[in-house]
N, C-alpha and C positions, 0 to 999 in steps of 0.2 A: 277770533281775530286772525289766527294763522291761516284759516281757510280763505278769508277775504284776501290776504296777501297772496296766497297761492293762486287764487283766481285772477288777481291783477297781473301777476307774472305770466299766467297762462294766456292772457289776452295780448301780452306785449308783442310776441312774434307774429301772430296773425295780423295784428294791426300794422306792424312794421312792413310785412310783406305787401299788405294792401297799399301802404304808402308808396313803396317802390314801384309796384305794378301800375298804380294810378299815374305816377310821374312819367313812367315810360309811355303809357298810352297817350297822355296829354301831349308829350313832345313828338311822338312818332306817328300817331294814327289820326285820321280825320275824325273818327267817331270814338268817343270814350265810353259812353254808357249805352251798351247794347247787351245782347244775350251773352256775348263773350265775357263781358265784365261780371255778369252774374256767376258764370262758371269759375272765373278767376277768383272771385270772392270765396266761393265755396271750397275750391281746392286749397286756398290759403289757410283755411282753418286747421285741417288735419296736419298739414305740413308745418304750420306754426307750432302745433302741439308737439310734433316730433322734435323740433328745435328746443322747445321747453324741456322735454324729457332729457335731452342731451346736456342741458346746462343746469339741471337741478338734481341729477341722480348720483352725483359723486361728491367728493370732498370739496370744500369751499374753493381751494386754490385751482383745482381742475375745472370746476364749474366756471370760474372766472375766465380761465384761459379759453375754454370752449366757447363761452359767450362772445368774447371779443374776436375769436377766430371766425365764428359764424357771421358776425356783423361785418367784419372786414371782407369776407368772401362775398356777401351780398352786395356790399358797396362797390367792390371792384367788378363784380359780375354785371350788375346793372349799368354801371358807368361805362364799362368797356363795350357792352352791347349797344348802348345808345350811340357812342362814337362810331363804332363799326358800321351800324346801320346808316349813319349820316354819310359815310364814305361809299359804301357798296350797295345800299338799298336792300340789304338783307341782314340777318343775324348770323354770327359765326356759330358753328357747331362745336361740340367737344372733340369730334373727329379732327376738325381743322385746327383746333387748339393743340391737340396732342401731336398731330402729324406735321403741321406747318407753322408753328409759332416762329421759328427762326426765319422762315421765308417772309412772313408778314413784317417782321421787324426790320427787314431790308428797306422798307418804305418809310424811313424815319422822318423825312420832310413832310410827307403826306400826313403821317400820324400827328406830328407836331402842329401842323396847320389845322387838322381836325380838332385837336384839343383846344386850341386857341378860339376856334369858331363855336365851341360848345361849352364855354365857361359857365353860363347860367345853369345849363343842364347838370353839369358836373357838381356845381355848388349845391344844387338841390339834392343830388344823390348822396353827396358826402356829408350833408348836414346832420343826419342822425348819428353817424359815427363820431363826428366832431363833438356833438353835444354829450354823447355817452362817455367819451374820453374825459371831457371837461368835468362831468359830474360823477366820475367813477368812484370817488370816495363815499358817495351817498348810496351806492348800489349794494345790495346784499346778495350773496351767492350761497346761502345756506342749502344744505341737502334737504329735499322734501321727503316726507315719510313715504314708505313703500306702498302703503295702502292707497294714497292719493295718486302716486305714480302709476299704479296698476289701473286705477279708474281712468286716468287720462289715456293710457295706452289702449285700453279696450274701447274707449269712446272714439279715439282717433281712427282705429281700425274699422269700427262700424261706420263712422261718418265717411271715410274714404271709400269704402265698399258701396255705400249708398249713392255717393256722388258719381262714381264710375258706372254704376247700374243706370243712373239717370242719363248719363252721357250716351251710353251704348243703346239706350232706348229711344234716343232722339235721332230720328232718321229723316228729318225734314230738309229738303233741298239737296242738290248734288254735292255741295260741300258741307254735309251734315256733321254735327259734332261726333256722331258715331263713326263716320268714315274717316275724319281727321284723327280721331283718337286711336282707332284700332286697325285701319287698313293701309294707311300711308303716313308719311312724315313730311309735311309742308311747313317749314319752320316759320315763315311770316304769318301764314294763316293760323297756325297752331298758337303762336304767341297772342294773336288777336282773340282767339277763341278761348284759350285756357290760361294764358299768362306765361311769363318767361320761365318761372321755376318749373311748372308742370311740363312745359315744352322741353326743358333741360332733361327732365326725367324720361320723357318719350324719346329724346335724342339718345340717351344712354341705352334705352331698350332697343332702339334701331341699330346701334353699334353692336350690341350683343347678338342680335339676330344675324348680322353679317358674319360675326365670328363663328357662330354655330354652323352657318351654311358652309363656311370655309373648312371647318373641322370635319364635316360629314364626309364619309368616303363616297367617292363617285363611282358609278357602275361601269368602269371600263370593260369589264368582262361581258357586258351585255351588248356591245357594239358589234355588228356584223362586219367581218373583214373581207367578205367576198364582194366582187363587183356588183353594184346594185342593178336591178333589172332596168332595161331601157323603157322610159315612159312613152307610151303611144301618144302621138299628137292628137289633139281634139279635132274631131271632124266638124267641118263647117257645112251648113246647108247648101245644096246645089240650087243656084238661081235659075239656070237654064241648062238643059242637057248638053248643048254644044259648047258651053263655056267650061273651062277647067275648074276643078274644085279648089277653092281658096282655103288654105290651111292657116289657121290663126296660131301664131307663134307667141310664146310667153317668155319672159325673162325668168326662167326657172332652171334648176339643176336636177339631175336624176337622183332624188333622195327617196329611198324606200320607206316612207313614213309608216305605212301599214305594218311592215315587218318590224320596224323599230318599236312601235307601240306595243305589239304583241310580245316582244322579247324584253321589254323594259320592266324591271321590278321596282325601281325607285319612282315613287309617285310624282315628285316634282318634275323629274325629267320626262316622264310619260305625259304629264299634262302639257309640257312644252311641245312635245312631238304632236300632240293632238291639236293644240292651238295653231301652230304654224302650218300644219297640213290643211287647215281650213281657211287660212288667209287667202284672199283672192290675189293672184299674181298680176303684175302689169303686162300689158301686151307690148310686143316690139312694134315700132312705128317708123315713120319716114325718117326719123333722126337716128335710128339705130345704126351704129357703126359709122356715122358721118365723119368722125375724127379718129377712126381706127388707125393705129400705127403712128399717130401724130404725137408730138411732144406735149406734155401737160405741165403747167405751172399752177399750183393751187396755193392760195394765200388766205390766211386768216388775219384780217387787219384790225389791230387794236382800236376799239372805240369808234370805228368807222360809221358814218351815217349818210343816208341819201342827201341830207341837207348840206353836206360838205362838198358835193359835186357841183362845180360851176364852170361854165364855158370860159370865163376869164381867169378865175383863180386856180382851178385844177383842170386845165384843158385836156390832159391825157386821160384822166378818169372820165371826163365828160365824153371824150371821143369813144372810149370803150363802151360807155353806156349807150350812146346813140348808134354806134355801128355794129354792135353785137346783139346778143339776146337781151332784150330790155324787159326785165321782170317788174311790172308796175305795181304788183300786189304782194310784195315779198316781206316777210317778217323775220326778225332775229330775236326770239324771246330771251329774256334774262333768266338764267338758271341759278341754282343755289350757290355754286362756287364760282360764279362769274366767269372770268377768262377761261379757266381750264375746262369748265363745263361747256362753254360756247364752242371751244375747240373740239371737244369730244363729240358733240352733236354733228358739227360740220365735217369731221374727219371719219366718223364711223357710221353715221346714219342711225344712231341709237339715242334713246332718251337717257339722260344721266339719272343715276340713283340718288335720291335725296339724302343729304346728311354726310356723304362721303365724297372723296375726290375720285370720281369715276375713272378719269384718265389714268391716274396713278394706280388704281386698283386693277385696271385693264392691262397693265404692263406685264402681267403674268399669264394673260389669256391668249388664246389663238384667235387672230383677227383677220380672217381671209378676205374681208371686203374693204379693208383699208386700202386706199389707192396705191400706197407704197407696195404692199404685199401683192395686190392684183397685177400691177404693171411690172414688178420685179420678175414675176413668173413668166411675163411675156418678153423678157429679155431687155427691159429698160434699165438704165442706171437710175438709181433713186437716191435723192439727197434731201435732207431737211435742215433748215437753219432757223435760229432765233437770235436776235441781236441784243438780248439781255442775258442774264446769267444762265448758263446752259442747264443747270440743275434746278432752276426755279420751277415749282410745281412738279418736280421729278420728271421733267421732260426727257432727261437723259435715259430714263427707263421706258417711258411710254412711246417715244418716237422711234427708237430702233425697233421696238416690237411691232410697229406698223410697217416695217420693211425698209426703213431709211438708214443711210449713213448720216449721222446727225452731228451737227456742230452748233455751238452757241458761244457766247462770251465766256472765256475761261476754258474752252474745250476745242480750240482750233480755229475759232472765228475771231480774228483780232481787230474787232471794231473798237473805236475809241470809247473808253468807258466814261459816259456822261449820263445824266438823267433827264429824259430818256435817251437812249442811243438812236443813231441815225439809220433809218430804213434805206436811204440812198447809199450810205457807205456800205451797208450789208450787201446790197445788190452789186455794187462795184467790186467788192472783194470776192463774191461767190460766183459771178458769171463765168470766169475762166475755168471753174472746176467742172462745168457740165456742158457748156454751149457747143463744144466741138465733139461731143460724145452722144450722138443720136442713136436711137430714140432716148430721150431723157424725161424723167418726171421729178419735179422739184416742189417741195413744200416749204413755205415761209410762214412763220408767226412773227408779225411785226410788233414794234413797241413804240414807235414815234408818236402815235396818237394817244398815249397814256396820259391820265390825269397826273398831277394837278394842272389846270389850265390857267397858268399865270406866266408873266414874262420874267419874273424873278427866280422862280424855282423850277422852271422847265427849260432845259437847254435848247430843245428844238423850237419851242415857241419864240425864245429870244433870238435864235438864229434867223428865223424868217419874219421877225417882227416888222421890218420895213415894208414887207409886201402886203401887210394887212393894216398898217398904221392909219390909213385914211378911210377905211371902211366904216359904214354907219352902224357899228355895233359896240356893245360894251366890251371892256377889256378881256374878260374871261372868254367871251365868244370869239373875239379876235385871236386870242391865244390858241383856242381849239382849232380854228381855221389854219393858223400858222403851222400847227402840228401836222395837219392833213396835207399841206403843201409839200411836206417832206415825202409823204407816200406818193403823191403825184409825180414828183421829180424822180423817185425810185422807179416808178412804172415807165416814165419817159426814157430813162436810161436803159431799162430792160428791153423795151421795144426797139430802141435804136440799135442795140447790139444784135437783136434777132434779125432786124432788117439788114444790117451789115453782112450777116452770114447768109442772107437770103432764105431764112427759115421762119419768118414771122407768120407766113400763111400756112406753115406746117406745125404751128404751135397754138395750143388752146390755153388761154389764161383765165382762171376763175378766182374772183375775189369776193369775200363776204366778211362781215364783222363778227367779232366774238360776242358783242353786246352793243346796245346803244350807248352813247356817251354819258353815263350816269355821273360823271364828274361835273356836268352842268346841271343846274336845277331846272325845274319845269319851265319857269319863266324864261330862262336863257335858251333852252331848247326851242321854245316857241319863238323867241327872237331870231334864232338861227333859221328856223323853218319859214319865218315870215307869216306865220298864222298861229292861232292858239292850238297848242297840243294838249290834249287831255290825258289824264292818268289812266288810260285804258289801252286798247289795242294800238292806238296811234303812236303812243310813246315807244312801242317796240317794233314799229315799222322799220324795216332794214333795207338793205340793198345787196343785190347779187349781180356782179359784173361777170359776164361770160363772153369772151371776145377772141376772135382770131382774125388776122388781117385779111381783108378781101372777102369776108363772108357776107352773105345777104342779111341785112338787119331783120330781126324778128321781134315783134312785140308780144309779150305773154301777159295777159290780164288775170290769169288763173291765180287764186290764193295759194301761196306756197311759202316755204320757210327753209331755214338752214338744215333742217332735218332731211330735206329732199335732195341735198346736194350730191351725196354719194351715189344714190340710185340714178340720178340724172346723168352724172358724169360716167358712170359705169355703162349706161346705155349708149351715150354718145361715143364712147371709146370702143364700143363693140365687144365688151368684155363678158365672159360667162359669169353671171352672178344669179343669185336667187332672190327675187324681189319680195318673196314671202318672209324672208329672214331679216329684213330691215324695217325700221319703224317709219321711215319716210317713203315717198313714192317718186318715181320719175315724173318730173313736172311736165315733160313734153309728151307724156302718154295720155290716154283718154281716161285715166283713173280719176275717181271723184276726189276733189281737193279736200285736204284736212290740215289746218294749221293748229298746232297744239301749244298751249302755254303752260308754264309750270304750275299755275293754280288750278289747272284743269279747265280753264276757259278754252274756247275753240272757235275757229272760223271754217265754214264750209262754203260751197257755192250758193247756199240758201240762207245762212244765218251767221251772225256774229253773236256768240253767246258768252256773257260775262258770268263766270261761276261765282264770283264774290258777291255780286248784286242779284244774281239769279234773274238777270234780264236778257232777253233775246231780241236782237234787232234783225228784222227780216231784210235780206238783201235783194229780194225779188219782188217785194210788194205784196206777196202772198202771206196769208196767216200761217204761222209756224205752230204745228201741233206739239203738245207736251211730249207725246210719245216719240217724236223725232228727236227732241232734245235728249231724252233719256237714252234712246238708242245710240246716239253719237257719244254721249257721255260714257256709256258702258264700254264702247269701243276705245275711247281715250284711256279709261281706267286699265283696260287689259294691256294696252300698249305700254303704259308705265310699269305695270306688274311684270310683264314678260321681258321687257327690256332690262329691268333690274335683275331678273333671274338669269338672263344671258350673262350678265356681269358676274353674278354670285357663283354660278355653277360652271363657268367656262364652257358654255353650251356648244359653241362652235367646234371646240376640240372634241367633245363627245360625239357630235353629229357627224363630223367628217373623219373621226377615228384617227386624229393626229397625235 
């Protein structure tokens, strides 16, 4: 009889985990029953057995306390993740919980709204805890005999090992279970494939790896301090004897990779030297140095979208699009930590590392290719501003490290504290600080376009409500457009002041989003776009405005993304940089296009490949070979790998001996 009771208790936690995981899948994923559900079921068993051991191995009182602590943790963990996903379209990581809990709690209105909008989901998640508390008097928490505990422990260990072996042996598809489990950490894909609790375990493993990397001594003694040898230019073939030899110039720096490889004892650093030495650099082109010595204003616009640009509603943004470089095939992928990862990509030309706040982590690294550091070296004054709290996402650490004198709300930028704050007011307050000190480079991170898109909880939407009142849209879409009118007015004011000083044609303005407006649902984004937007590449289609007064308009149809902004600007500004050391490419060069998404999907000039569905759409009408997909996927994997290693090892500091 006791054995039967023990078996029933043993089944409780695996079944409870299965319940929570199924609820999460039903509410958040399009497909519930797939291979991922099978793996999730399998992983639930040994984990449930572990919980059983924790709640039956001690005295009755301790077992009871541990039982309800575990149930409470599971309830809050699953409930929190469902609500978080509904706001940000991703799951939070333990890193974000430990590092940024206080920051997230600043969005109390957004959290309260999300809780109200997810009441059925939360009731479903809290139901087991409520029932267990109600029937607590009928539950027994006796200690199980040691022999049975030992059997359970051995069985759980054997089962876990067998499941892991099965996962590591499954190498089918580019996002194979083996790749997701052992080589990377993609939180949304991992939850779909293995379940939330197993993903949490992988998350902790990912964090520990970062700690180990940080604690390992770096080989400063292996860096050569002498001047590197001058690299001989590549010889071009002679077309005719009487014509001069045309020398092909590349955006590279004189880095003695061969010597570095020979002298490097640390395997990770040596592999990076080897990788970057083999990356094909981009060629200088007709746009190289076109804006050399000019002022540069770089803006990451919160939640900005190409569908917010309108001749009537946002005339200044429309003017910049039509009169500048018009990138018709630009993408802004949504990364793991949302706003800060979008900034990281646009400001550094690197892919963010999954599971951590890459920008915050980079604040201790040497970042020679950040525009602030590049242009400061050229004698520019460099300023950065954010019209929300100055220390949100630790920008007070990351932005000075990029070479900027940085101000935000609470740190010298005295914008009116509203939610969200005004982009226009930020521009009005900051223009006097730089406009008469040329050459200047200014970076803005805006906030007026932030969710929630309502007229009651969003100050900017309410402020501009009368301008969108009669538009044929739903209220949330109108509110979103009202927020973007504030950005348009900020740009109008900025350009007016540049024109007053007579320097509009000596100033290059670059604007890109941090991510698409995920505060709108898919139906609302389709409404905004005036067409059906599917949950694939189209959802992450972005916009890159690159404008200077009086320039000749240029239309660029090449696939490109926010990852390409830094190399493109570096080339336009005529700066010395090494295109091999960035993950993006100069859009205006003849390099092959490659747009990379967080789930390892990609777009080239030949194919749009969806890694989740393993489907390739030919963009040329020609048949796409599997070997080509695999070749590009391997390239994408390496970019993620070595971009993360740049962050973990402070590679630029090692490379340039700083």
